[in-house]
N, C-alpha and C positions, 0 to 999 in steps of 0.2 A: 344819486347823481351830484356831482360839484362842478362849481365853476372856478377858473384859475384866477379871476379878477376880483376876488374879495378884499378888504381892507388889510393892510399890513400883509399882502401876499398870502393870507389864509384862505383856503378853499371856502366856499360858500354852500351850505347843505341846500340843495334845490328840492322842492316836491317830486316825488316819483310820480311819472305819467301813469294814469289808470290804463291797464292793460285792455285792449279793445277784444271785441268777439265773445264767443260763448264760453271762453276759459277765463273771463274776467272775474275777479274775486268779488262776491257779493257784498254790498254795504252792510256794515253791522247793523243788526236790528236793535232798536231802542224802544221803550214804552212811549206811547204817544203822550203828548202834554195832556194833562187832565184825565187820563185813563182810569178806568175803574181800579179799585184795589182788588188784588188777589187775597181772598180769605181762606185759609185752610182750615176746614172743619175737622177737628181732631176728636174721635170717639174714645169711649173709655174713661176710666178713673184718672183723673189728672194726677201727675207726679212729677218730680225733678226729671226723671228719665224720659218720660214722655214729653215734657217740655223741651229737653235737650234734643230729642229726636225731630220734633216739629220745627225747631229753630234751625237745625241742619237743612231740613228739606227747603225751608224758605230761603236759606242762605244760598243754597244751589240754585233755586230760581231766580234770585236776583243777580247772581253772577251771570247767568245766561241772558238776562235782558235788563241793561242798565236802566236805571231810573223807574224800575218796578216798585210799586207800593204794595208790600207783602204782609199780611198779618195773620194772626193765629186765633181761632176761637175754639173753645172747648164745649162739647155737647154737654159735659157733666161739670162745667166750671163752676166757680164761687165767686166770680166778679172781684176777687181781691186778688190772689196771687195768680189765678186762672181765669181770665176773662170769659164769660160765655160768648157762643157765637152771636147771640142776639145783641149783646151790649157792644161787640166788635162793630157789627154792622151799624148800629145806631151812631157810634162815635165816628164812623167814616163818613156818614151822611152829614153830620154835624160840621165836621172839618171841610167838607167840600162846599157847604153852604158859606162857611165863615170866609174861606178864600175868595169866593165870588164876591161877597159883601165887602171884603177889605180892597179888593180891586176896584170896585165902584167908587168906594170912598176915596181911593188914591187917584181917581179920575181916569182910570184905564177905561179903554173901550172893550169892556169884558162881557163874554157870551154867557147867558145863563146856562148852568150846566143841564145837559140832557143825558138820557140813557140811564143804564144801570149805575148804581153807586159801587156796586162790587160785583165779582164773579167768585162764587163759592164753590171749591173744590173739595170734596170729601176725602179724607185720608184714608182711603179703602182701595185694597187690590181688586176686589170682586164685590158684586152686588149683596148687600145685606138690607133686606126691607126694613127690618126693624130700625136699623141705625139711620137708613135714608129718610124714614118717617120723622125721626127726631131732627135730622137737618132741615128738611122742608117745614116742620112745624116752628123751629126756631125763626127761619127766614120768614115765615107768615106772622108771626107774633112781633117781629121788629118792624113791621110795616115799612120796610125800606125796599126799595127797588133793587133787586139782586138777582142775578142769573145763576142757577145752580146747574153744573156739569155732571156729566156721568163719572162713574168711578174709574180709577186708573187703568184697570185691565179689561179684557186680555190685552197683551201686548208682548213682543219679542223681548223687549228690555226686561220684562218681569222674569221670563224664562232665563235670561242672561243672569239676573239676580239671584234666582234660585239655583243655578249652577254655581254662582261663586259661593253661595252659603254652603252648599252641600260638599265643596271642594275644601272649604276652610274647616269643616268638621271631620274631613278625612273620609269623606263617604262617596267622593267622585273625583275622577281625574280633573285637574284643572284645564288641561290640554289634550284633547284625543290624538293629536298629531305627534306627541312627544313619546319616545319610546321607554317610558317606564310605567310600572304598575303600582296601584294603591291597594294594599293587601285587604283593606276594609272597605273597599269600593263597593256600593251597592248594586245588586243586579236587578233591582226593582223598586220604584219610587211610589210611596203614598203620598199624593198631593193633598194636603189638609185645608179646608176651607171653612168658613162659616157663613150662614146665610140660607141653609137648606138646599133643596133641589137646584133652584136657579143658580146659586153660587156654585155648586158641584159642576153643572153644566158649563158654566163660564171658565171655571178653573181648568176644566177639561181641555179647552182650547190652548191655554198656555201650557198644560201638561204634554200636548202633542208637540209644541215647539221644544219643550225640555227634553222630550225623549228623543228628538231629532238630534239635539246636542249631545246626550249622553249615550245614545244607542242602546237604551234599556227601555223596558216597559214602564210607563208612568200612568197611574190611575188616580183619580180624584175621589175625595171621600169627604163627609162633612162631620166636622167635630161637634156640631150641636145637634147631631141625631144618633140616638142610642145604637150601638151595633154597626154603624157605618165603617168606622176604621177597621174593626176587626173582620167584617165581612170582606172588606177590599184586600186586607192582608191574606186572608185565606184564598181568595181568587188569584192573586199574584203568585202564591206558593204552589197552588194547584197547577198553574201553567209553567212552573219550573224555576221561579225566582226563589232563591233561599236566603239570600242575604238582603233583607229589606231596609229601606231608611224612609223615615217620615220627613217631608218638606214642607213646612207651614207656609201655605199661600196667604200670607198675612202681613201686614206692615209691623204689627206689635201691639199698639195701644187697643185694639179693638178686641183682645181676648186675653183671658187670665192666663198667666204662664203656667199656672198648676194644670190647667186643662190640658195643655200640650204634653206636659209631662205624663199625664194620666193616659193620654191617647198613645204615646209611644210605648209605654209599659202595656197597654192592651193589645197593641199589634206585635209586642216583643222585639223591637227594633230601636235603632238609635235615631236621633233627631237632630235636624241642622237648626241654626237659629232663624227667628223669622227675618224677613227683608230688611227691616229697620230703615236706618238713613242711607240706603244704598244709594250712589248718585243718581240712578236712573229714576228714582222716585221724585226727586225735585224736577228732573227734566220732564217727566210725564205730567206733573202738576201744572208745570208751566204750559205744556203744550195743550192742555185742557183749557186753560185761560186764554192763550193766544188764539186758539182755534174759535172759542166762543166769540172773541172780538174781530175775528176775520183778520188777524194780522200774522198768522203763522203761515210761511211758505210750503212747510212739510212737517209731517210728524218726526220725532226724533227716531233714529233707526239703532237697532240692536247690532251687536257684533254677529259676523257671520260664523256658521258652525265650522269648526276647525276638525 
């Protein structure tokens, strides 16, 4: 809106009035002052590729929540190039104490920090008890007050990410509504997870969502159980699926790439890439953080099946 009475006859930009009623735009969410840090716990052997992936995930989280203090801790870090989860938590606590003491020294009426120093979010799509034990052990050994969230899945956004990765590999249609075909599109999907039976069950939930998107059967199998991938491949073929595809229900760092290649060879099919830094991963990590702090109005939503 503008007013015709500005200086030199120029219009004056006036603030737009807030829209009343239930269609009013929500106020943008920002991290509360003094909020705990979001610490992304990254499994697997650290590498430049792993760091790039983790940095992309926290960058997405920061873009969704201005003012967010997001950090990265590696379960197998070296505290030089790749800081361990334990050292990241310790540093976050030291910095919070230092800010409080500086405020007191400056004469400010500062309130002593309360609550957790950090919220630790495991960079895992599904449950892996061995890796989660490592995360809990690092948190305990740090002696820092930190809250540990659940893993990122199951969630519709992960099904969306799997769909995208399959379409990128030419193994699925990007959009069921479009009138074109993909000659190599799979008619059966093996959803590969790590973490044993519990991980397979959790992956199966996301698998049902993926099956609804692709209109083909999807069955979960365990990469870390001998014969699991081959057994599921045989079961899918016995039910009529002939052109199979392997979809890693993994973000990436938690598994050796060679294991995926061996699994695809065992099943006799092509494979898509792991989820990697798909934008939904950053959004889900942030959702775990905000939910832990009680500042999230709702979980992020996936795209509808088309």
